[in-house]
DRENLUMGU-610469 format. One record per atom (N, C-alpha, C): residue in one letter; y, z, x. Coordinates in pm, whole numbers, padded with zeros to 5 digits, always signed. Layout:
AYZX
...
***
This chain:
M-00766-10512-15100
M-00780-10465-15248
M-00664-10531-15349
R-00536-10591-15232
R-00453-10622-15340
R-00487-10794-15453
Y-00575-10849-15377
Y-00696-10987-15452
Y-00762-10920-15577
I-00846-10795-15584
I-00907-10709-15667
I-00785-10721-15766
R-00686-10651-15769
R-00603-10592-15884
R-00589-10707-15918
Q-00524-10798-15842
Q-00465-10939-15937
Q-00569-11003-16011
F-00701-11042-15971
F-00806-11067-16044
F-00831-10987-16162
L-00794-10847-16191
L-00837-10763-16261
L-00715-10773-16382
W-00594-10814-16297
W-00524-10812-16471
W-00503-11012-16497
I-00622-11112-16459
I-00654-11225-16519
I-00749-11176-16609
L-00851-11126-16536
L-00963-11096-16642
L-00904-11003-16778
L-00818-10867-16770
L-00780-10837-16874
L-00708-10939-17002
F-00642-11019-16949
F-00600-11141-17017
F-00650-11195-17089
S-00762-11203-16975
S-00905-11328-17099
S-00987-11229-17151
F-01017-11057-17133
F-01088-11009-17253
F-00997-11001-17336
L-00862-10996-17364
L-00766-10972-17468
L-00749-11120-17540
G-00811-11219-17478
G-00809-11356-17540
G-00899-11343-17623
E-01055-11309-17579
E-01143-11291-17623
E-01171-11163-17714
V-01067-11080-17757
V-01052-10987-17868
V-00969-11012-17978
L-00895-11148-17937
L-00829-11224-18025
L-00939-11325-18134
K-00975-11371-18041
K-01068-11473-18093
K-01197-11398-18164
Y-01190-11274-18178
Y-01287-11216-18257
Y-01240-11210-18384
F-01098-11107-18393
F-01026-11084-18462
F-00913-11223-18601
I-00925-11350-18463
I-00831-11445-18557
I-00911-11547-18561
P-00980-11573-18709
P-01067-11680-18763
P-01010-11820-18724
L-00924-11825-18617
L-00917-11988-18603
L-00995-12034-18479
P-01005-12193-18498
P-01087-12282-18369
P-01010-12302-18262
V-00966-12234-18190
V-00914-12218-18087
V-00967-12134-17980
P-00992-12114-17860
P-01069-12107-17796
P-01004-11962-17721
A-01082-11906-17668
A-01036-11726-17659
A-00983-11738-17479
S-01011-11841-17429
S-00908-11921-17297
S-00777-11895-17297
I-00800-11974-17437
I-00652-12030-17491
I-00542-11919-17496
Y-00616-11822-17578
Y-00519-11718-17618
Y-00525-11608-17505
G-00623-11622-17412
G-00599-11578-17302
G-00488-11561-17226
L-00443-11697-17230
L-00330-11752-17093
L-00231-11786-17180
L-00212-11770-17313
L-00060-11776-17362
L-00061-11605-17374
L-00112-11518-17372
L-00071-11347-17330
L-00032-11307-17237
L-00090-11393-17130
L-00056-11424-16983
L+00088-11447-16989
L+00120-11603-17019
L+00236-11651-17021
L+00347-11562-17124
A+00365-11483-17214
A+00419-11421-17256
A+00454-11288-17202
A+00337-11193-17150
A+00381-11127-17052
A+00445-11160-16932
L+00427-11245-16838
L+00502-11323-16757
L+00653-11376-16826
I+00664-11440-16899
I+00828-11448-16960
I+00899-11351-17018
G+00776-11262-17097
G+00865-11099-17130
G+00901-10976-17027
G+00860-11041-16890
G+00913-10934-16771
G+00772-10797-16820
L+00664-10806-16864
L+00579-10725-16846
L+00477-10721-16698
L+00465-10883-16660
L+00412-10859-16567
L+00489-10909-16452
R+00532-10894-16314
R+00537-11008-16257
R+00490-11096-16181
L+00534-11184-16152
L+00434-11324-16138
L+00391-11289-15953
E+00397-11229-15892
E+00399-11122-15766
E+00266-11056-15820
S+00251-11028-15925
S+00140-10974-15953
S-00038-11074-15987
V+00022-11156-15993
V-00094-11263-15990
V-00086-11394-15934
K-00031-11443-15856
K+00055-11531-15822
K-00097-11561-15691
E-00073-11510-15624
E-00178-11497-15473
E-00309-11522-15516
I-00385-11502-15653
I-00548-11514-15689
I-00497-11609-15779
S-00414-11652-15851
S-00433-11786-15923
S-00404-11907-15844
M-00291-11913-15684
M-00340-11994-15608
M-00448-12064-15582
F-00564-11916-15537
F-00682-11935-15510
F-00760-12017-15591
L-00788-11969-15754
L-00895-11994-15839
L-00801-12182-15846
I-00679-12189-15830
I-00651-12337-15832
I-00703-12399-15727
E-00675-12358-15596
E-00819-12407-15507
E-00900-12443-15522
I-01001-12368-15587
I-01132-12372-15585
I-01159-12437-15721
M-01108-12471-15802
M-01109-12504-15944
M-01239-12623-15917
P-01169-12723-15862
P-01325-12796-15836
P-01475-12780-15835
L-01449-12686-15757
L-01635-12622-15746
L-01671-12588-15914
M-01530-12564-16010
M-01608-12496-16079
M-01677-12628-16204
F-01649-12769-16174
F-01713-12857-16219
F-01872-12928-16158
I-01891-12856-16069
I-02043-12872-16030
I-02147-12833-16128
P-02132-12734-16206
P-02251-12692-16271
P-02288-12817-16410
A-02120-12829-16445
A-02158-12930-16563
A-02179-13028-16542
A-02141-13062-16429
A-02193-13212-16384
A-02293-13229-16320
V-02364-13103-16312
V-02578-13124-16342
V-02597-13088-16436
G-02533-13024-16524
G-02606-13022-16638
G-02574-13183-16723
L-02503-13200-16693
L-02473-13402-16750
L-02599-13470-16639
L-02616-13450-16557
L-02741-13543-16500
L-02856-13521-16548
E-02896-13360-16552
E-03029-13331-16661
E-03039-13352-16731
S-02919-13390-16836
S-02934-13429-17003
S-02900-13564-16999
W-02943-13660-16893
W-02930-13838-16890
W-03021-13881-16978
G-03118-13863-17002
G-03165-13924-17112
G-03136-13879-17230
M-03074-13805-17277
M-03020-13813-17422
M-02888-13871-17478
L-02785-13858-17299
L-02656-13944-17314
L-02723-14115-17297
S-02788-14099-17215
S-02795-14288-17206
S-02795-14372-17302
G-02804-14375-17436
G-02790-14418-17528
G-02694-14420-17590
I-02539-14357-17576
I-02443-14300-17670
I-02320-14336-17490
F-02433-14403-17350
F-02313-14406-17223
F-02172-14454-17295
V-02166-14576-17318
V-02077-14636-17334
V-01967-14594-17441
P-02023-14556-17512
P-01852-14452-17638
P-01852-14377-17549
V-01912-14314-17502
V-01887-14188-17424
V-01729-14237-17322
M-01841-14309-17250
M-01720-14348-17153
M-01594-14402-17126
S-01615-14543-17247
S-01499-14535-17327
S-01364-14467-17383
A-01436-14345-17440
A-01386-14259-17492
A-01275-14146-17383
V-01392-14138-17302
V-01330-14049-17137
V-01199-14143-17094
A-01253-14286-17087
A-01133-14360-16989
A-01031-14353-17120
V-01023-14379-17245
V-00927-14400-17274
V-00802-14245-17299
S-00923-14158-17338
S-00855-13993-17307
S-00757-13944-17173
T-00848-13983-17048
T-00803-13999-16925
T-00660-14071-16913
V-00647-14213-16947
V-00552-14318-16913
V-00390-14229-17030
L-00428-14142-17189
L-00325-14103-17255
L-00322-13978-17154
V-00378-13910-17096
V-00315-13777-17038
V-00219-13790-16940
M-00268-13878-16847
M-00226-13955-16702
M-00094-13915-16772
G-00079-14076-16908
G+00071-14110-16935
G+00164-14024-16999
V+00084-13938-17068
V+00153-13840-17117
V+00256-13727-17020
S+00189-13684-16918
S+00170-13618-16859
S+00338-13642-16739
G+00316-13791-16709
G+00391-13848-16648
G+00540-13851-16721
L+00492-13861-16849
L+00647-13828-16934
L+00684-13739-16920
V+00648-13621-16954
V+00652-13492-16958
V+00721-13492-16794
T+00656-13494-16729
T+00706-13477-16552
T+00880-13512-16576
Q+00855-13648-16598
Q+00979-13692-16523
Q+01103-13626-16683
L+01056-13580-16741
L+01152-13553-16845
L+01218-13408-16818
L+01103-13347-16710
L+01120-13217-16696
L+01192-13206-16538
I+01207-13318-16478
I+01253-13373-16376
I+01415-13408-16400
R+01465-13462-16495
R+01556-13545-16541
R+01662-13392-16608
R+01596-13338-16634
R+01635-13201-16744
R+01709-13090-16575
S+01574-13116-16505
S+01632-12978-16411
S+01759-13058-16312
R+01751-13173-16309
R+01791-13297-16185
R+02037-13213-16327
R+02013-13241-16455
R+02088-13271-16500
R+02189-13071-16536
G+02055-13023-16488
G+02130-12918-16489
G+02152-12792-16347
E+02134-12860-16270
E+02160-12835-16102
E+02325-12931-16080
E+02315-12993-16227
E+02499-13115-16168
E+02631-13024-16227
***
């Protein structure tokens, strides 16, 4: 029952994100609105971390499974993609390296900042 309640909280914020997407005509996905609302609720104290922590950890653990349908879709569309394979793979490689680099730098910055806070 606890997991269902936690999952319902996440679904509620996802739904609120969909509602915001309907009323705010910006090119922002509804899932981003939902995540920002969930973050605001957690930071503002409207929702306790324990209210979504366990189901969130479960969803993160099974996240790789969520990519299987997308990969199958790409395989089925191979005929259309074969002509632009090199540009797409170049963009994927460059963006992957960029994301890894920026993530590493941000992580280092946060670690340094937390060490200074402990001292």
